[in-house]
N, C-alpha and C positions, 0 to 999 in steps of 0.2 A: 176394859171394854173393847171388844172387837171392832173394827172398821164397818163392819155390815149393820152393828149397831146404833150407828153414829146418828142415822136418820129416826131411830125410835126414840131419842131422848126429849124431854118434856115441850122444848120448845120448838123443834125440828130447825133449829139456827143453821144459817148457812156458813160457808166459809169464803173467806174474802181475801183473794190474793192480792196485797198491795205493795209488796215491795220485792226484789231480790237481788242478790249480788254474785260476783264471780271470784270465789278463792283462787288463789294463787299461790305456788312454792315460796316461802321464803315470807309470808304475811302472819306468820304465827297460828294458822287454822290447821297447817299440813299434820302435825303431830296428832290431831285428834280426827280429823277425818280421813287423814292415810293420803293425801294428796301428794303426789311427788312429781318433782322435774317431768316437765313435757306433757301431763296431765292437766285437763282444762275441766272443771267441775262448775255446773250452775246451782244455785241452792235458791230455789223461791219459797220465800218465809211468808207466814200470816199474823195478820194485825188480829190480834184480841180485843173485838168491840162490843162491848156488854150490852149493847141494843142489839147484837146481833148472835152472841155466843156465849152459853153458859159455861162457868168454869170447868165444870165434868164433861164438855165435849173438848175443851182444848188440845190436852196432852194428845188425844189421838186424831179426832177429828181435822185437829189444824196442824199437824205434824208436816214439817217440810217434805216437800216431792223433790227428790234429787234427781238430776237427769246428769248423766254422764255424757262426756263432750259436748260442750256448751255449742260449740261449731255449729250442730245438728238443731239448735233450738229452734221451733216454728219452721222444719224444711231447710234450714240452710240455704245452697245453692243448687241449683238444678246439675250444674254440673261436679259437684262434688267429689273429689280423689277418695275421698275413704266411701262410708255407707251409703252415699247420696243425701235423699233428702229425709229430713227426719220423720220419723212417726212415732215420737217418744215425749212426746207435749200433753200431759192430763188435763182437760180445761174444768172439767165436772167434779163433782163427790161421787164415786163410785157406789158408796150407799144410796145415794138417792137416785142412781143410775137404776140399781136391783129394784127400786119401788116402782119406778115408771117402768120397767119391764114385766112385772109382777101385775101391774093395773091393765098392759097390754093383755097378757095370758089370759086375764078372765075375760075380756072382750073376745079376743081370739077362741074362748072355748065356745062363747055364746053362739061363735057363728061358724062353729066346727072346723075351724082353720087349724090345720095339723102343724103348719108350716109357714112363719112369716120372715120374708125377705127383703133386706133394706139396702139401698145402695146409695141413695143422697146422702150429701156429708153431714146436711143439717139433723137428720134419723141418726144417723151412725154413731154420732157425738151425742146426740140425746138420749140414746139407750145406754151405750157403754162409754161414756165419757172422752171417746177418741176421736180426734178431729184429723184426718191426713191433709197432709199440703193438697193444695188446689189442683195440684196438676195429677196426685196419686188418687187411686181408686182404692176402696176399701167395701166389705159387704159384710153384715151383719145377717146372721138366721136365730132366729126364735122359734123355737119348738113349743108346742102345748106344754109340753109338762115343765117349762121354765128355761130348759137348757138354752144357753146363748153361746153360737159359736162365732167368731170373729176371721174374717179373712182379710189378714193386713199386708200393706206393702211393703217388702224389702226384710223388715225386721220386727220383732215382737216389742209393741209396747210394753211400758209398764204401769200398774195401776190401773186398770180399766175393768168396767164390768162384764167380763166373760167367763166361759166354763172352759172354753176351747178356742186356742189361738193358733191359726196355721197361717204361714207366710206364704207368698209368691215373689217373684222376682219383679219388679215393676221397672226396672232399669238394669241393661243389660253396658257393662264398660260406661257408666254415667250417662247414656244416653237412654232416655224414655221409652217405653214401649206403646204405643197406641192401641194394642189389643188388651189392655190392663185388665179391663172388665169383664171379656170373652175368658183370659186365664183364669181371674179370680171366680168365674161363675162354674166353670169346671171343676177347680180347686173345691168350691164349696159344696160342688154334687158330689164329688167322689168322698169328701168327709162326712158329708150326713147319710149316706149309703144308702138311700132308699129314695122312691119316688111318692111325694106326696098324696094323699087320698084329695085333701082341698087344701090349695097353697094362696096366700096373699101377698102382692108386690104394691106396688107405686107405680100406678099405672101413668103418674105424669113423669114418671123418669125414664120410660124408653126402656124396659125391662126384658128384652127380645133376648139378650144372652141368659140371664136367669132361666128364663120357661124353655128355651132353647136344651140346656144344659140337663134340665131336670124332666128331657120327655118330648117336648116341643109341642104334638098334638094331644099326647096324652095329659097336659095339664091345659086345660083349655075349657070354655064355656062356664058352666056352675062350678067348675073346679078350679078356678082361677078369680078372686078377687081381689078387688080394688082397696087398697089400704091407705090413700090419700084421707080420705073423710076422717077416719078413724083418728091418724095420728093428728091430725089439724085439729082435731077437738081436744085430743089429750092434751096437747102443747098448750092450748089456750091457760091451762093450769100452772102457774109456775110454781116450781118449788124452789125451798130457800138458795141452792146453791145457784139454780137459773138468776133469782133475783140479784145476789152476789155478782154474776158476772153482768146483768144489765147497768147495776149501779155502777161498777166500774167505765163502761162505755157512757153514761150520762156524767161521771166527773171528768171525762175527755172534753165533754161539749163545754161544761162548765169554764174551765180552763180555756177553749175556743173564743168564748164569747168576752171573757175578761183581757184575752188579747185584742180582740178586735175593738174593744171600746179604746183599749190605748193607743190603736194606731188608725182607725178609721178618721180622716181629715179631708177636706178637699184637695184634690189631686193625686191623692192615692190610686193606685189601679186595681181591679176586681182581681187581678192573677195574684198582685201583690198581696192582697188583703187573705187571698186560698192558700198563699205559700206559707205564710207567717201562723193561720189557723193550723194548717197540716204540722207545723212543727211543735206548737204548743199541742195539741194531741197527742202525737208520737211520744212526746216527751213525758206526758202522764200516766199512756199506757205502758212506755217502757219498750216498745215492740214496734216494728210495722204494723199498720192497719191496713185493712184491704176495702173498706170505704171510709166516704168522708160526708155522705150529704150530697144533697142534689141543687141548693140553691145558692148561688152566689153572687148575684147582679145586684146592681143598686141601679134604683129608679125603674124596675122591673118588679113583675109579679114573682120570678123567679128564672132559674137557668144557671147553666156552668158559667164559669169566670170567663170574662173577656180582658184583652187589653185596653179597657176603657176605664178614663180617670172618674173619679166621683166627683160631684159637684155641688157648690153650696147649695142648701134648702131640700137637696134630695134624701130619700128613704134609702137604705142598706136593710133588705130583707135575707137574713143569713138562715136558712133550714138547714141543719146539721145531723147527720146520720153517723158518726163512727160505729164500725163495727169491731168487738174486741173480742177474737177468739171465738167468733162465731155468733154472738149475740149484738144485737142492735140498739142504740139510743135513736130517737128522732124527735128532735123538738126545733123552735124557730124564735127566734128575738129578732126584731127593726130595731136599727141604730140610724139615728138623724146624723147625717156628714156632719153638720154645723155644729152639732151636739144641743142645738136650740130649735125643736120643734115648732112649727107654728101652730096657732089656736087650731084651725082647722084639722091638723095633724094628730095634736094633742086630743080634741074632742072626739077623733074617731079611736084613738088608743083608748080612752077610757070605757069606751063602748063596747071595745074588744073585752077588756078586763072584767066586765062587769059580765060578761056572758061565761068566761072562764069561772067566774064565783058561782054563777048558777049550774055550770056543769058538777062542780064540787058538791055543791046542796045536792043534786038531785040522783048522782047515779049511785047505786047500789044494785046487790045480785037481783034480777028479773027486772029490772029495770030497760025500758024498750028504746032500743038507740035511734030508732027511727024517728021517736017523739021528740027526743032528745034535740036530734038534728033539727026538727021543724022548729023547736021552742027558741034554738040558737038562730036558726034562719030569720024568724019573724022578730027578734031584738035587732038583729043588724039592720033588717028592710027599714026598721023603725028610723035608723041612724041615716042611712043611704040606701035606698031602694036599688035591690038587685045588683049589689055592689059585693057579694059574696057569692061565687061562683063553684065552688070546689063541697068536698067532703067537710064534714067538723071532725073529721078525725078515725083512726083505725086501730087496731090490735099491731103488737111488734115483740120481737123475740128472737128467734132463730132465722125468721124473714122479715124483711120491713115494713110489708102489708100483710096483715093476715086479719081473721075474726078476733074481735068484734067489729064490725065496719057501722060507722055513725053516718050513715049515708042512706038516701031515699030507696036506693036499688037494692037493699036486703032489709030483712026485717028480724034482724039482731036482737037477743038482751044480753046483758050484760050478765056475768058469771065470776065467783068470787075466783081469785087468782088469774084474771084476766091483767095484762098489761095494755095499757091502751094511751093512745094520744088524743088531744083536744087541740085544736089548731083552727080557732075563729080568725078571720080576716076581712078586710074592707080593702077595694081597689077602685082609685078614681083617679082623673088627672091632675087634680086639684092637691091630691096626696103625694104626689112625685114618687112612687107610683102606687102605693099600697103599704097596708101596715097588716102582718100576722103575726100571731104569736102563739107558741105551741108549748101546751107541759105534758110531763108524762105522769102517768098514775099507775098504782095497781089498785084491784076491786079489792077489799076486805070484806067480811063479815057483815058489816052495817053500812058503808061508804065507800070511800077513797083514800088511799095514801099518796100524796104527792110524791113524786121522785126527783123532780128538779126544783130543787129549794134555792135558785139564783134569781137574779133581779131580772124582771120585764121592762124594767126603765129603758128609755131611748137616748 
């Protein structure tokens, strides 16, 4: 079976990267692998979970991704003395990336766009599987005929969904170039070799270098279209490989809450909790994380951690959102510092749990997000009037806040494949200072699947 056929099998099951190991000479691996003294290899292996993967897919779709030079994993260091930051880590299944390209091409044809160019890290990864280091720039061009060109920093990545890969020097003698995007845009224009009749770009990304490289004023007005709304909508419908990445981020949060319940006691500081939870998440991820969530304050609705000690009777709201290789989780638990919530706190907790149960009963494709918010707000107001001051939830994935918006300022409806949060809360002085519980879901054809299968208990 070809790798490009992996997305066509009967379950469209995802590949889940769950473990990795470094082989070293003298371990018995070198004879089979060809590892020699002085070499370092990183082998990323995949776990076969019958709920996600058919046996027919395992041998090809779950083959190990082999990355030469483990020091370059996820970017290495900025001033590396070898090739600099790695651009060689594959995040997504190339077969699913090709499917995403084809879906986008159909939309481009409807709009008579003959070339679409993307510079955001999120869309580059979404379409090709390649996510450059955060300080490096890559560019993707997708022609109407389906040809995908990747302009990559420093060296060619392996196992990405691109027909042409052209590299440029993003570093000179280990120094980052500030004009990377300009250099990449010129190279892309030279590679494509023509001026598009009608071009699409991400207006939100400040694409002046792209437009200038393709002719400046000749590509303007109705010849230049904003692709942001198109990609934002397409990215709502998560593919199996994306769900696997999100599940990995959710697994990090589960470990963080486990650690929080072990250590939260009167006297512990918010900064200490933050550092311990950071360590727990990194241990599960097996690599550094670029985000950890927003709220680590005790006796507060939320905020960054402070050098403040938790007090007996207070509640600790932990709203956690680690980002694993580009994909976010976002969920929340509230923990009683004394481990013995008061009657008032427990009754508020019960009211919030009832709202989450209502969400799980109500959501299906086509359901109104605004109506769901209104219903949740009414339930919470019956318990404590006007104590629920924020949204009910939002979509998440390659960005922490996306559609669907469970918010009265939008009028969204749920769609199959949406990943979203539901985060009802109540805040009052006698709660010290409030309770928020947040679950993560994916919308199925007839309801929702909960992704956060761990305790809500305080």
